[in-house]
C-alpha positions, 0 to 999 in steps of 0.5 A, spaced: 499 731 133 501 724 134 497 720 139 502 718 145 499 714 149 492 710 147 486 705 150 484 700 144 479 697 150 485 691 152 491 694 152 495 701 152 497 702 146 504 707 145 508 711 141 514 707 141 520 713 143 526 710 142 524 708 134 523 716 132 525 719 128 526 712 122 520 709 125 513 711 128 512 705 132 507 703 136 506 696 142 501 694 145 501 692 154 498 688 157 500 688 163 504 691 169 511 689 167 510 691 160 509 698 163 514 698 167 519 696 163 516 701 158 517 707 162 524 706 164 527 705 157 524 711 155 518 707 150 513 712 153 517 719 156 515 726 159 513 727 166 505 728 164 505 722 159 509 718 164 504 719 168 497 717 164 502 711 163 503 709 170 495 710 172 493 706 165 499 700 169 496 700 175 489 698 172 493 692 168 497 690 174 489 689 177 485 687 173 486 680 171 486 679 179 480 675 184 474 677 186 476 675 192 476 680 198 477 688 199 485 686 204 487 680 198 484 686 193 489 692 197 495 688 197 494 686 190 493 693 189 499 696 193 503 691 190 502 694 183 503 701 185 510 700 189 512 697 183 510 701 178 513 707 182 521 703 182 520 704 174 523 713 174 525 716 180 526 724 178 518 725 174 515 727 180 507 726 177 509 717 175 508 718 184 502 723 182 499 719 178 499 712 183 498 715 189 491 718 185 489 712 182 490 709 190 486 713 193 480 713 187 480 705 189 481 706 197 474 712 197 470 708 193 471 702 196 470 706 203 463 709 200 460 702 199 458 697 203 461 690 204 461 686 199 465 681 194 462 685 189 465 690 190 472 689 188 470 686 181 467 694 182 474 697 185 477 695 178 472 698 173 473 705 178 480 705 177 479 705 168 475 710 169 480 714 173 486 713 168 480 714 162 479 720 165 487 722 166 488 721 160 483 726 158 485 731 162 492 732 160 491 732 154 485 739 156 492 741 161 496 741 155 492 747 151 491 751 157 498 751 157 498 753 151 493 759 152 496 760 157 504 760 154 501 764 148 500 771 151 508 771 152 510 769 145 506 775 142 509 780 145 516 776 143 520 781 138 521 778 131 527 776 127 527 779 121 522 774 117 517 775 122 518 769 125 518 769 132 525 764 136 526 760 140 530 755 143 528 749 146 533 744 151 530 735 150 523 734 149 515 737 152 512 737 146 507 732 145 510 726 144 512 728 153 504 728 153 498 725 151 497 729 145 499 737 146 505 737 150 508 743 156 513 747 152 512 747 145 504 747 147 504 754 146 508 754 140 502 750 137 497 755 139 501 762 137 502 758 130 495 756 130 492 763 131 497 765 125 503 766 129 510 764 125 516 759 128 522 759 128 524 752 133 532 751 135 532 745 138 539 743 142 540 736 140 539 733 147 545 728 149 547 723 151 540 720 147 538 726 142 531 726 144 531 734 142 534 732 135 531 725 135 523 727 138 523 735 138 525 736 130 521 730 128 514 733 131 516 740 130 517 738 122 511 733 121 508 739 125 510 744 119 513 748 125 520 750 123 526 747 127 533 747 127 537 742 130 544 745 134 549 742 137 548 742 145 554 746 145 552 751 140 547 754 144 551 760 147 553 762 140 545 762 137 544 767 143 550 770 142 547 772 135 541 775 137 538 769 134 534 768 140 527 772 143 526 766 149 528 758 153 523 755 154 523 747 157 520 743 161 519 740 168 521 733 170 519 736 178 519 744 180 518 743 187 514 749 191 519 754 192 521 753 184 527 749 183 527 746 177 528 738 175 529 738 167 532 734 163 541 734 163 543 741 160 537 745 162 541 749 168 546 751 163 541 754 157 538 758 164 544 761 165 546 762 158 540 765 157 541 769 164 546 772 161 544 774 155 538 777 158 533 772 155 527 770 158 527 763 162 520 759 161 518 754 164 511 749 162 508 745 167 502 742 170 500 742 177 501 734 177 510 737 176 509 741 182 511 737 189 510 742 195 513 736 199 520 738 196 521 745 200 528 746 195 531 742 188 536 740 194 531 734 195 530 733 189 532 724 187 536 725 179 536 719 176 543 716 175 541 712 167 547 706 165 553 708 162 553 706 156 548 711 154 554 716 153 560 710 151 555 707 146 548 709 145 548 708 139 552 702 135 559 705 137 563 706 142 565 713 143 570 713 149 576 707 151 573 701 155 572 702 162 572 709 162 568 712 169 562 715 166 557 720 170 550 721 167 546 724 171 539 725 167 537 731 170 539 738 174 536 742 177 535 750 175 535 754 182 527 758 181 533 765 181 533 764 173 526 761 171 522 768 168 515 765 170 513 758 170 506 757 164 502 753 168 495 750 167 492 756 171 496 761 168 503 764 167 506 764 175 512 768 176 516 770 183 516 768 188 514 762 186 513 759 194 506 763 194 504 764 187 504 755 187 500 755 192 496 759 191 494 756 183 494 749 187 488 753 192 485 754 185 485 746 182 480 740 183 481 737 190 479 732 186 485 731 181 490 735 185 491 732 193 498 732 192 
């Protein structure tokens, strides 16, 4: 597995996903402004990875602050947290991670007697929490894989004995620290001897499916076929797909799912053809503050991603462009949500709330 995020001791080393699949390049991030830019430009992408990267970004932003008063440190911490929170609006893991770091620092300071040394110590504590989140992400994604593999084992096999799955965008190891969410059950199943064939939607306009999903599956020895987004209905109609599995950038309390633009269409097609539609995501992606997907903010991105993303004009100059990065799939179209707490089925509000109660208060208070 490729390592998406690494802590070197001095910098956060990120796999630059804007250069895939032709270049496997790493960049070292040394301050919060570089991290903001890396998140905004999709150098690091995928909700779990964004969250971990943001946590380290907070540390990078405060590690150079002097050993002044608690008040001065608190103001600097808030400044960095608020700044990083403006990088991308939809992926809730970003805000979950920033708030977890903010809360960690606050609780650490509150437990100590007042002294000038506290400020230096809290920086160490913030780094420790970011490293813990790095390690937890790998464990969480492996747990998602373990939970989801039973669903795949029950699917019908193709003529060659393989399980055919369609996915949209990238929710594999490159959307997290290592193992992924939607692809985690596939990797887990492959380790157990199951044979898979994955159809990867190209995922316009930035082609995360063809550039990234196909890249990592090929490197990990899983057969993959890239299809244009408008081919999904055709492969489903011809019986080539046994299940659809996608990741999520935010899940509302009722189970509505925000994911890469185009996911809604895939979910509608899956329902029409009687194909199970699975969503795989950690509990940190669930936003219990939102009662439904109607309240999920949808990021609007640069029109040039549609009209000239790869250096050549694909539309007339000056034409109007609608470029939302995400859409929302209603819970009614979701067959199951696969989390580190197991496979959840409707009614999702009750299932998600029950799963939340079983999580550690330290790692999940959102």
